[in-house]
C-alpha positions as CSV (number, residue, x, y, z in Angstrom):
1,M,-0.1,-0.8,-22.4
2,P,-2.3,-3.2,-24.5
3,T,-4.6,-5.6,-22.7
4,D,-7.5,-7.8,-23.6
5,Q,-9.4,-6.4,-20.7
6,P,-11.4,-3.2,-21.2
7,P,-10.1,-0.2,-19.3
8,V,-11.7,0.6,-16.0
9,A,-12.5,4.3,-15.6
10,G,-10.1,4.9,-18.5
11,V,-7.3,3.0,-16.8
12,R,-5.8,-0.1,-18.4
13,V,-4.6,-2.9,-16.1
14,P,-1.3,-4.3,-17.3
15,D,-1.4,-7.8,-18.7
16,T,2.3,-8.6,-19.1
17,K,3.6,-11.9,-17.8
18,L,5.0,-10.0,-14.7
19,A,1.7,-8.4,-14.0
20,V,-0.3,-11.7,-14.5
21,E,2.0,-13.6,-12.1
22,A,1.9,-10.8,-9.6
23,T,-1.9,-11.0,-9.7
24,E,-1.9,-14.7,-9.2
25,L,0.6,-14.5,-6.3
26,V,-1.4,-11.9,-4.5
27,R,-4.7,-13.7,-5.2
28,D,-3.3,-16.8,-3.6
29,T,-1.8,-15.2,-0.6
30,T,-4.4,-12.6,0.5
31,D,-8.1,-12.5,1.2
32,D,-10.7,-10.6,-0.8
33,L,-10.3,-7.5,1.4
34,V,-6.6,-6.9,0.6
35,Y,-6.9,-8.2,-3.0
36,H,-9.6,-5.8,-4.0
37,H,-8.2,-2.9,-2.0
38,S,-4.8,-3.4,-3.7
39,H,-6.4,-3.2,-7.1
40,R,-8.3,-0.1,-6.2
41,V,-5.1,1.5,-5.0
42,Y,-3.6,0.9,-8.5
43,L,-6.7,2.2,-10.3
44,F,-7.1,5.3,-8.1
45,G,-3.4,5.9,-8.1
46,A,-3.3,5.8,-11.9
47,L,-6.3,8.2,-12.0
48,R,-4.5,10.6,-9.7
49,G,-1.4,10.3,-11.9
50,R,-3.4,11.2,-15.0
51,E,-5.0,14.2,-13.2
52,R,-1.5,15.4,-12.2
53,D,0.0,14.8,-15.6
54,L,2.6,12.4,-14.2
55,S,4.4,10.0,-16.4
56,F,4.6,6.6,-14.6
57,D,5.3,3.0,-15.5
58,P,1.9,1.2,-15.2
59,E,3.5,-2.2,-14.6
60,L,5.6,-1.0,-11.7
61,L,2.7,0.9,-10.2
62,Y,0.5,-2.1,-10.5
63,V,3.0,-4.5,-8.8
64,A,3.7,-2.0,-6.0
65,A,0.0,-1.5,-5.4
66,L,-0.7,-5.3,-5.4
67,F,2.1,-6.0,-2.9
68,H,1.8,-3.0,-0.6
69,D,-0.2,-4.8,2.2
70,L,1.1,-8.3,1.7
71,G,3.1,-7.9,5.0
72,L,-0.1,-7.9,7.0
73,G,-0.5,-11.6,6.4
74,G,-0.1,-14.2,9.1
75,R,3.3,-15.5,8.0
76,F,4.8,-12.1,8.7
77,R,3.4,-11.4,12.1
78,S,6.4,-12.8,14.0
79,S,9.0,-10.9,11.8
80,G,9.5,-8.1,14.2
81,R,9.6,-5.6,11.4
82,R,7.2,-3.0,10.1
83,F,4.7,-4.7,7.8
84,E,5.5,-2.1,5.1
85,V,9.1,-3.5,5.0
86,D,7.9,-7.1,4.9
87,S,5.6,-6.1,2.0
88,A,8.4,-4.3,0.2
89,D,10.9,-7.1,0.6
90,E,8.4,-9.6,-0.9
91,A,7.9,-7.4,-3.9
92,R,11.7,-7.0,-4.3
93,R,12.1,-10.8,-4.2
94,F,9.4,-11.2,-6.8
95,L,10.8,-8.6,-9.1
96,R,14.4,-9.8,-8.9
97,S,13.2,-13.4,-9.7
98,H,11.9,-12.0,-12.9
99,G,15.0,-10.1,-13.8
100,V,13.6,-6.6,-13.4
101,P,16.3,-3.9,-13.4
102,E,17.5,-2.7,-10.0
103,D,16.3,0.9,-10.4
104,S,12.8,-0.4,-11.0
105,V,13.0,-2.8,-8.1
106,R,14.1,0.2,-5.9
107,R,11.1,2.3,-7.0
108,V,8.7,-0.5,-6.1
109,W,10.4,-1.2,-2.8
110,T,10.4,2.5,-1.8
111,A,6.8,3.0,-2.9
112,I,5.6,0.2,-0.6
113,A,7.9,1.0,2.3
114,L,6.8,4.6,2.4
115,H,3.1,4.3,1.7
116,T,2.1,5.0,5.4
117,T,4.6,7.9,5.7
118,P,2.7,11.0,4.7
119,G,4.4,14.1,3.4
120,I,7.4,12.4,1.6
121,P,6.2,10.2,-1.2
122,A,4.6,13.0,-3.1
123,F,8.0,14.5,-3.8
124,M,9.5,11.3,-5.1
125,E,9.3,9.3,-8.4
126,P,5.7,9.0,-9.8
127,E,5.3,5.4,-8.9
128,V,6.2,6.1,-5.3
129,A,3.9,9.1,-5.1
130,L,1.0,7.3,-6.7
131,V,1.0,4.2,-4.5
132,T,0.5,6.6,-1.6
133,A,-2.0,8.7,-3.5
134,G,-4.0,5.5,-4.2
135,V,-3.8,4.4,-0.6
136,E,-4.8,7.8,0.7
137,Y,-7.8,7.9,-1.6
138,D,-9.1,4.4,-0.9
139,V,-8.4,4.3,2.9
140,L,-8.7,8.0,3.9
141,G,-10.8,9.5,1.2
142,L,-8.3,12.3,0.6
143,G,-9.3,14.2,-2.6
144,Y,-12.5,12.1,-2.7
145,G,-14.3,14.7,-4.9
146,E,-11.5,14.9,-7.4
147,V,-12.4,11.6,-8.9
148,S,-15.7,11.6,-10.8
149,D,-18.7,9.7,-9.5
150,A,-18.8,7.6,-12.6
151,D,-15.1,6.6,-12.4
152,R,-15.4,5.9,-8.7
153,A,-18.5,3.7,-9.3
154,A,-16.8,1.8,-12.1
155,I,-13.8,0.9,-9.9
156,V,-15.9,-0.1,-6.9
157,A,-18.2,-2.2,-9.1
158,L,-15.2,-4.2,-10.2
159,H,-13.4,-4.2,-6.9
160,P,-16.1,-3.8,-4.2
161,R,-15.5,-2.5,-0.7
162,P,-18.2,-3.9,1.6
163,D,-17.8,-2.7,5.2
164,F,-14.3,-1.6,4.2
165,K,-13.6,0.9,6.9
166,R,-14.2,-1.6,9.7
167,R,-12.6,-4.5,7.9
168,I,-9.4,-2.7,6.9
169,L,-8.9,-1.4,10.5
170,A,-9.3,-5.0,11.7
171,A,-6.7,-6.2,9.2
172,F,-4.3,-3.5,10.3
173,T,-4.8,-4.5,14.0
174,D,-4.4,-8.2,13.3
175,G,-1.3,-7.6,11.2
176,I,0.6,-5.5,13.8
177,R,-0.7,-6.4,17.2
178,T,2.1,-8.9,17.8
179,K,4.8,-6.3,17.1
180,P,3.4,-3.0,18.6
181,E,6.9,-1.6,18.8
182,T,6.9,-1.2,15.0
183,T,4.2,1.5,15.2
184,F,6.5,4.0,17.0
185,G,6.4,7.3,15.0
186,N,4.0,6.1,12.3
187,V,0.2,6.2,11.8
188,K,-0.4,2.6,12.8
189,A,0.0,3.6,16.5
190,D,-3.4,5.2,16.1
191,V,-4.8,1.8,15.1
192,L,-3.5,0.0,18.2
193,Q,-4.5,2.8,20.5
194,H,-8.1,2.3,19.4
195,Y,-8.2,-1.4,19.0
196,M,-5.6,-3.1,21.3
197,P,-6.4,-2.8,25.0
198,G,-3.3,-1.9,27.1
199,F,-1.3,-0.6,24.2
200,E,1.0,2.3,25.1
201,R,2.2,4.3,22.2
202,G,5.8,5.5,22.1
203,D,6.5,9.1,23.0
204,F,9.2,10.8,20.9
205,V,9.8,13.5,23.5
206,R,10.0,11.0,26.4
207,T,12.4,8.9,24.3
208,I,14.8,11.9,23.9
209,L,14.6,13.0,27.5
210,D,15.1,9.5,28.8
211,S,18.0,8.6,26.5
212,P,21.2,7.5,28.2
213,W,23.1,10.6,27.1
214,P,24.4,12.7,30.1
215,E,23.6,16.3,30.2
């Protein structure tokens, strides 16, 4: 996709009207932590896609990456829903307002909604798989050595990650502490177990055994 910006680590950032407006929206509604993390997710996801020889839509991947953590923001903390769903719904509203076809909207929604559900996205459409791949690379360091030192350095120089590990964990905690029930069965329960005193994680086995069904 043509752009006036030089590629980063060989990856071009979309400069369509949709991409530019998505960038402006996310820039205005998130802090530097989420803004730069979301860009790294796109860039690392695109690199992983290139390595895996996947054919993906850069614009859809870009929008999904930019919106994927929007639901951690303060205006969503009383929603009672998983932050991933809040993020996905915001992306869906944005895309529909721009007349994006429903199949593309569905891909972006799914990519965002599943980005903390390991083991499933890798088997879905490339945009879905690569948002998760970008998140897993930037947050968890999965496949760290599979990106060259030069490419990694170029991305981090443009979108820095100072004290990222501590700060992203704090952002997760702040984003979900008011709705701890939404962490049942997903990785965010680990976050609250570490950082929210008094948190008791749901137990799947106990839920089955204590269900109202008579035996």
